[in-house]
N, C-alpha and C positions, 0 to 999 in steps of 0.2 A: 436230360442232365442226370448224371449218375448220383447216387446217394452222397458220395465224398464231395463231389462238386457243390451239391445243394447245401451240405453241412457248412462248407468253407464260405459259401455266399451269404448264408444265414449269419454266421459268426462275423463276417466282415461287414454286414449290414448293422449288426447290433454294436460293433466297435464304432462305426460312424455315428449311430444314434447316441451312444455314450459320450463321444466327443462333442456333439452338438448340445446335449444336455448339459454338460460341463460349461460350454461356452455361454449357454443361455443363463444358467444360475449365477455364474461370475458376473455376466453383465447386469443382471437384475439386482444382484447384491450391490454392485458399485453405483447403480443408478438409484436405488433406494435410499442408500446412505447419503446421496447428494441432493435429495429432495429438499425443498424449502417449506418449512412449517407455515411460514407467513403465507405463501401462495396457496398452500392447501387449505389453511384457515379461511382465506378469502373465498375460495371457490366453495368451500363448505357452507359458509354463510350465504352463498348465492343459491344454495340447494343442489350442488353437485354431490350425488351419493357416493361416487367412486373416491372423489377427495375425502369425504368424511371417513370411509372405510381405511384409506392410506393414512390419515391422520390418526386414526385409532391404533393402527399398527405401529406408527412412529412413537406413540406414547408407551408402548410395550415392545420396543425394538428387538429385545432378545428372542422372542418367539420367532419373529420373521427371520432374523439373521441365522438363528440355529436351524431353521427349516432349510434355508438356502445352503448353509455350510454342510449339513448332512447330505443333501441331495448332491452337492458338489463332490463331496468325499465318496459316496457311493458310485457316482459316475466314473470318477477317476479310478477307483479300485477295479470296477468292472472293465474299464478300458484297458488296464495294465494286464490283469488276469487273461481276458480274452485275446489280447494282442499276443501274449506270450504263448497261449495255447495254439493260436493260428500259426505261429512260427514252427511249432512242433510238428505240425502237419507236413512241413516241407523239409525239415532238417532236425536231427537229434544231437548235432554237435554242440556242446555247451558254450563254446566261443561265439558261435553264430547266433545262438539264442540270446546270450547276454548282449552281444554287440547290437543286434536289431532292436532289442528291448530298450536299450540305452538311446538308441536313435529315435525311438518314439517319444522320449522325454522332451526334446525341444519342440517337437510337433505339438504335444499337449500343452507345453507352456505358451506357445505362440497362438494357437488356435483356441485353446481352452482358458487363457488368462490374459495375455497382452491385448489382443485385438478385441475381445469383448469389452474389456475395461476402457479402452480407448474409445470405442463406438458409444458405449453407455454414457461416458462423461460428456459426450457432445450432444447426444439425443435423449439425456436421461429422463425428462418428463414424458416425451412422446413415447419412449420405450416402456416406462413403467405403466402407463395408461393403457397401451396397446395390448400388453400381456398380462393385464391384471387378473382376467379370469383364470389363466393357467396358474398364477400364484395362489388364487384362492382354492384351487383344486389340490395343489401341492400342500398347502397348509392343512387341508382336511385329511389328506392321506397320511401325512406325517405327524399329525396331532399327538397321538399316544407316544410316539418316540421323542418328540420335542419335550413333552411333559416329563418323561422319564429323565431325559438329559438335563433338563433344568432342575429337577429334584436331586440328581446325582451331583451336579456341579455346585449346588449351593453351599454345602460345607466348605469346600475349597475357596469359594469366593468370600465367605464370611471370614474364614481364617486369614485371608489376605487383606481384608478391609475393603474389598471391591463390592459392587453390586451389579446386577444385570442392567440396570438403567444407564450405567456408565459405558456400555458398549457403543453408544453414539453420543457425540457432544450435545449439550443441551441446545445451544443456539450457535450457529457459525457467525462470523463477522458479517457475511453478506445478509443473513437473515436479520441480524440486529439493526443493520443500516436500512433494511427494507421497513422494519418496523418504525424506525424513526422517520423515514420518509412518509409512511402512511400516517403517523401521528401528527406530522406537520401539515399534511394535506386535509386532515379531518379537523384540525384545531386543537387536538388533544395536547400538542406540543407547540410552544410558541417558537419563533424563528431563532431566538438566541439559544433556547435549549437545544434545538435541532443542530444548529451550528457548532455547539460545544461538543456534542457526541461525534459529529463528523470530524471535528479538529483532533479529537482524541485518538481516532482511528487513523488518521493521516499523519500523526506525529512521527510514527516510525518511518514513514516513506519521504519525509521532507528533508531536503538537503540544507546544510548550514547556509549556503548561498541565498536561500529563499527568505531567511529571517534576519540576515546581518545588517549592520549599519554600513553603507557602502564607503569605499575609501574617500570619495570626495566629501563625505559628511563627517568624517572622523576629526575630532578635535585631539590633537597630540602635542607633547611636550618635547622640545629639543633637550638633549642631555646637558647642554652647556647652560641652560636657563637656570637662574638662582632659585633658592628655595622661596623667597618673597614673591618673586615674579610668578612662580608656578602656583603658590597659594592664592595669589590675586586672581589668577585665570581661573582656577577651579572653584573659587568663591564667587564667581560672576552670576549672571542671571539664571544660567542653567542648574548650578549647584552640583558639581561633579564630586564624587567621593574617591574616584581613581581614574587615572588616564594613562594611555600608552606613552612611552618615552622611546624617542628614536635618535639616531646618530646619523647626521648628515642628510639622509632623506627617509621618508616614510616607509620605504621597502627594508629599512634596517632597524626594525623595532628590537631594542635591546631589554626591554622590561616594562613593567608596570609600576606605577608610583602611587601610593595611597596618601590622603591628606594626613592620616594619623602618623604615618612615618615621616612626612615633612615636618609636622608640628614637633614630634619627638626630636628630630634632628636639629631643629631651631632651637629648642629649649637646651639641648645638650651643648651645641656649639655657641649658644648665646649670640648668635648671628644669623642672619637669613641671606648670607652671601654664598653660601656653599652651593656648588653645582648639584642639580637634581639627579644627575647620573650616578652620584654616590649613594643614592636612597632607593634605588630601584629594586623591585622583587622580580624574579624570573617570569617571563612572559611564555605562556603555553600557546603553541600553534596547532591549528588543525587545517585539514583540507577543505576546500569549499563545497565538495560534494559529499562530506561526511554527514551521515544521517543525524538529526538533532537528538534523537533518543540516545544514541551513543555519546554525543556531545554532553548532554546532561549527566550521564553516568560519570563522564571524566571530571566534570565540574565537582560533583559530589565526591569523588575519590581523592581528587587533588585539593580540594578546599578553595578553589579559584573560580570566581564568579564571571570572569572576563577572559575570552580567548581570542587570539589573533587569527584571522582567517587568511589562508595563502593559497596561491594557485600552483600549478605544476611546476612553475619556474622559480618558486619560492618568493614571488612578489606579493605584496600586501594587497588583499581584495577588500578587506573590511574587518570589522570586529563584531563579536556576538556576545551578548551577556546573559545571564541566568533569567533576567527580566524579559528579554527578547523570546526565550523559549517558553516561559510561562505565559506570555501574551499570545503565543501561537495557539494555545489551547483556550484560554479564558477571555481573549481579547485585550484591548488596550487597558493599561494600567497607568493611572495619572497620579502624580503627587503635587504638592503645593508649589514645586519648582517648575513643573512643566507648563508651557504656554499653550493657549488654546490652539490646537492645530486646525487648519483648514481641512475639510473633507477631502479624501483622495480622489473622490469620483463625484461629479455633479452632473445630474441629467438635464440637458438643455430642451430636448424634445425626445419623441419616441425612438428616433434613430441617431441621435447625437449626444455625445457626452464630452465633458471636460475633465481631464484627469491628471493627476500627479504623474510626471514621467517615470517615477520609480514604481508605479503600480505594476503588477505582473500581468502579463498578456492573458493569463487564465481568468483573472478578474474581469478583464475586458470581455472575453469570450462569454463569460456568465451574464454580464450586463446586456450584451447586444445579441446574444445567441449566435455566435460566431464560431469559426474553427481555425483561428489563426494559430500558428505554431506557438506553443506556451512555454517554452524553455528559457525565456528572458523577460526582461521589463520592457515597457513601452519604448523608453529611451533607447534601450539595446536594440530593439526591433527597428526603429526608425534609423538609427545610426548604421546598422548593417545593411539596411536596404539602400540608403543614400550613398553609403561609402564614405561619408564625411559629415561634418557638423552642420546642421541647417542653420538658416537665419530666420528671424521672426517672420511668420507669414508663409514660409515655404511648406509645401505639402507634397506628400508622396502617397501613391495609390498602391495598396497591397490587396490582391483579390478584389473584392467589391467594397473595400473600406478605404476612406480617405483619411490620412493622418496629417494634421496641420500643427506646426510648432507655433504655439501662442506666446510663451514666455520663455525667454533665453537668459542665462547668466554666463556671458562669455561664449565658450563652446558647449556649455552644459545646458541640456534641456530641462526645463522646469515644469512647463504645462504644455499638453497636447490636446488638441480638440480632435475627436475621433467621430467620424460620420458613416454610418452604414448606408451605402448607396442603394437605390432602387433601380429598377430598369429604366425609369424616366430620368434619373439623376446620374449623369455621367460627365462631371466637370473634369477637366484636365488639370493634373497636378501644377502647383505653381512652383517655378524654379527659382533659383537665386537671381537677383537683378544684375 
């Protein structure tokens, strides 16, 4: 091999090494930033020295991230400089040099950035632990430069009101939920406290359809009803302060009526014979899949604590109130007008429960450790599987679970018995007589 060939081979090898270093540093930076403090603390408590070292680095993340960023920067600079020099060994035409150098940019982006981050995100813990010795060597070699960069950057950070500790978030959502689960398992948090935190985090992802009062349970007033009739209805056992008003059918909600508006109208007209339709306020509609955190903001901005929920065809699905949204976080809120409700889920034995048909399939999955599709209520699952309304005693088998209609109100399912079948229990579903 002649001297020129040897030099080109060495330069090419160094370019490949620079590309690999850039890929490694990028991957380690992404993997390190995605580590869970909770898992590290747990392993540290179990005596794992590597986890203890990583936890120490996470408490001072700026040193680690600066070392990795400096390494990445040096590797990228070396790659570009050496690649350009290598091109000059074959051509001196400036257009060729610029073109080939620009061609190297997507290679550096793909191999040095995109692929490493993708791989590190998937195998972050394994990657960080496997290459920890190399990180320790890197931290040792770059320690003087990291200290200098930290000192040089501090005035700029102080002027902007930032600090090095803000380079990484204190805790991610996943870490907080892990701590809550750990606290629940160890007894540091009771069940209600744990559920409260989980509900708060799930609030943004919950659709309106999961918390609404369904159409069949809605109490509405027809617009032709008189004020006296409406007041008598609203002052009944439930004690409603406002109700939806419809014209002809419940799919045509024309507004919301408040008891105060009815009382004012009665005093003004000195009669209770006026139609309720003349006293309504505008009803606000939302889609059934709208997130409830957005619904809460709309309620606050519009000053309306009740929204009508509609489907994609404009039909009425149900209604949602601000009380429904608050209860999604803190649990059931009862007042002096609320009747004592029956529990939605009653455990009969280890494999059988009796549930309110409005209960979500997700709650059934949690109760019996199942994996049923949880996009609907128990009643919806039974209806969709049968293709028709069941009769009392009729059952349907879904996977290894037997659903039996226990209580019906016409074609509406009220109560369902759910039995998780074992290998020895394989009863045939009961059909209509």
